[in-house]
C-alpha positions in Angstrom: 2.2 -21.2 0.2 4.1 -18.2 0.8 1.9 -15.3 2.1 1.4 -12.1 0.4 2.2 -9.0 1.9 -0.3 -6.3 2.0 1.1 -2.8 2.8 -1.2 0.0 4.1 -0.3 3.3 5.3 -1.2 6.9 4.4 0.3 8.6 1.5 4.1 9.6 2.2 4.4 7.0 5.2 7.0 4.8 3.8 5.6 2.2 1.9 8.1 2.6 -1.0 11.1 2.6 1.5 9.6 -0.8 2.7 8.8 -2.1 -0.6 12.5 -1.5 -1.6 13.6 -3.7 1.1 11.2 -6.2 0.1 12.4 -6.3 -3.4 15.8 -7.0 -1.8 14.2 -10.0 -0.2 13.1 -11.3 -3.4 9.6 -10.1 -3.4 7.8 -8.6 -6.8 5.8 -5.6 -6.2 2.5 -4.8 -7.4 0.9 -1.1 -6.7 -2.5 -0.7 -6.7 -1.9 2.8 -7.2 -0.2 1.9 -10.6 -3.6 0.1 -11.3 -5.5 3.3 -10.5 -3.1 5.2 -12.6 -3.5 2.9 -15.7 -7.4 3.2 -15.4 -7.0 7.0 -15.1 -5.0 6.9 -18.5 -7.2 4.5 -20.0 -10.2 6.9 -19.5 -8.2 9.8 -20.8 -8.0 11.6 -18.1 -4.6 13.4 -16.4 -2.7 11.6 -13.6 -4.1 14.4 -11.0 -7.4 12.8 -11.4 -6.6 9.3 -10.0 -8.3 9.9 -6.6 -11.5 10.6 -8.5 -11.1 7.7 -10.5 -10.4 5.5 -7.8 -13.6 6.6 -6.3 -15.5 6.0 -9.6 -14.2 2.3 -9.6 -15.3 1.8 -6.2 -18.8 3.1 -6.8 -18.9 1.2 -10.0 -17.6 -2.1 -8.9 -17.6 -2.1 -5.2 -15.2 -0.9 -2.2 -12.9 -3.7 -3.3 -12.9 -2.9 -7.0 -9.1 -2.2 -7.0 -8.2 -5.4 -5.2 -10.3 -7.4 -7.8 -8.3 -5.6 -10.7 -5.1 -6.5 -8.7 -5.8 -10.3 -8.0 -5.1 -11.4 -11.8 -1.6 -9.8 -11.5 -0.6 -12.3 -8.9 1.0 -15.4 -10.3 1.3 -18.6 -8.0 4.9 -19.5 -6.7 5.9 -16.0 -6.4 6.5 -13.9 -3.4 4.6 -10.5 -3.7 4.2 -7.5 -1.7 0.9 -5.2 -2.5 0.9 -1.5 -2.3 -1.7 0.7 -1.8 -4.4 -1.1 0.4 -7.1 1.5 1.2 -9.7 -0.5 3.1 -10.5 -3.7 5.2 -12.7 -4.8 2.4 -9.6 -5.1 0.0 -7.7 -6.8 2.9 -10.7 -9.3 3.1 -10.9 -9.8 -0.7 -7.1 -10.7 -0.6 -7.5 -12.7 2.2 -10.2 -14.8 0.5 -7.7 -15.6 -2.5 -4.3 -15.8 -0.4 -2.6 -16.3 2.9 -1.9 -12.8 3.5 0.1 -10.8 6.0 -1.0 -7.0 6.7 1.8 -4.7 7.5 0.7 -1.2 8.7 3.1 1.7 8.2 2.4 4.9 10.3 4.3 8.4 10.1 3.4 11.7 11.3 1.3 14.2 9.2 4.0 16.6 9.2 6.7 14.1 8.1 4.7 12.7 5.5 3.5 15.9 4.0 7.2 17.0 3.7 8.1 13.5 2.2 5.2 14.2 -0.5 6.3 17.7 -1.0 9.6 16.7 -2.1 8.9 13.3 -3.5 8.1 14.6 -7.2 5.1 12.3 -8.1 2.8 14.2 -10.5 -0.4 13.3 -8.3 1.3 14.6 -4.8 0.0 17.4 -3.2 2.0 20.8 -3.1 0.1 22.7 -0.4 -1.1 21.7 3.1 -4.8 22.2 1.9 -4.4 19.5 -0.7 -2.6 17.1 1.6 -5.3 17.4 4.0 -8.2 17.0 1.4 -6.1 13.7 0.3 -5.9 12.4 3.6 -9.6 13.0 4.6 -10.3 11.0 1.1 -8.1 8.1 2.0 -9.8 8.0 5.4 -13.0 7.6 3.7 -12.0 5.1 1.9 -11.6 3.1 5.3 -7.8 3.1 5.4 -7.9 3.8 9.0 -9.5 0.3 9.7 -7.1 -1.5 7.7 -4.4 0.2 9.7 -6.0 -0.5 12.7 -6.6 -4.5 12.1 -2.9 -4.8 10.6 -1.0 -8.1 11.7 2.2 -5.8 12.1 2.4 -2.1 13.0 5.7 -0.2 12.1 6.4 3.5 13.0 8.3 5.5 10.3 9.5 8.8 12.3 13.1 8.2 13.0 15.0 8.6 9.6 15.4 6.5 6.7 18.0 4.3 7.8 16.2 3.1 11.0 13.2 2.5 8.7 15.1 0.3 6.5 16.8 -1.6 9.3 13.3 -2.1 10.6 11.7 -3.2 7.3 14.7 -5.7 7.0 14.0 -7.5 10.5 10.3 -7.4 9.5 10.9 -9.2 6.5 13.3 -11.8 8.2 10.6 -12.6 10.7 8.3 -13.0 7.8 11.1 -15.4 5.9 11.4 -17.4 9.1 7.7 -17.7 9.6 7.4 -19.1 5.8 10.4 -21.6 6.4 8.7 -23.1 9.2 5.2 -23.1 7.9 6.7 -25.1 4.7 8.0 -27.7 6.8 
């Protein structure tokens, strides 16, 4: 079976850029952040409350609650990339159900803050204080453990073109692994 790719990294590290490359390689993308935003809207709350809703979901249904909400969206026979892993328990949950490869993307806080300020998503921080608060919340979910235990570590601090080439190489290597495994 084709492994699913689990992408982990702090907000603004380049996960979306990696996913854009994966889409070119034929992967379907599922964003755990989109699932949280769906849950936020379903509760009648503004998207700016997504972080709090994520915390509530984890309190109500366990630390891997978002992973459990994601699993039913994965169909057999397709290649998937899952964005938004926030902790090692989510990784473990996916690995219980699927052959999985964890890719961590790292970028400096200064680079990430600048990307988030210019990205224009509704729930992105506009001040350094909001950015640091969000980082602390993410680290509280255990994202650091998931990054530290990833199968592949990518650094994204040398410009978008360089990172796109790195992503393409990584995805090609995964494709080669799939080809040899399926024989």
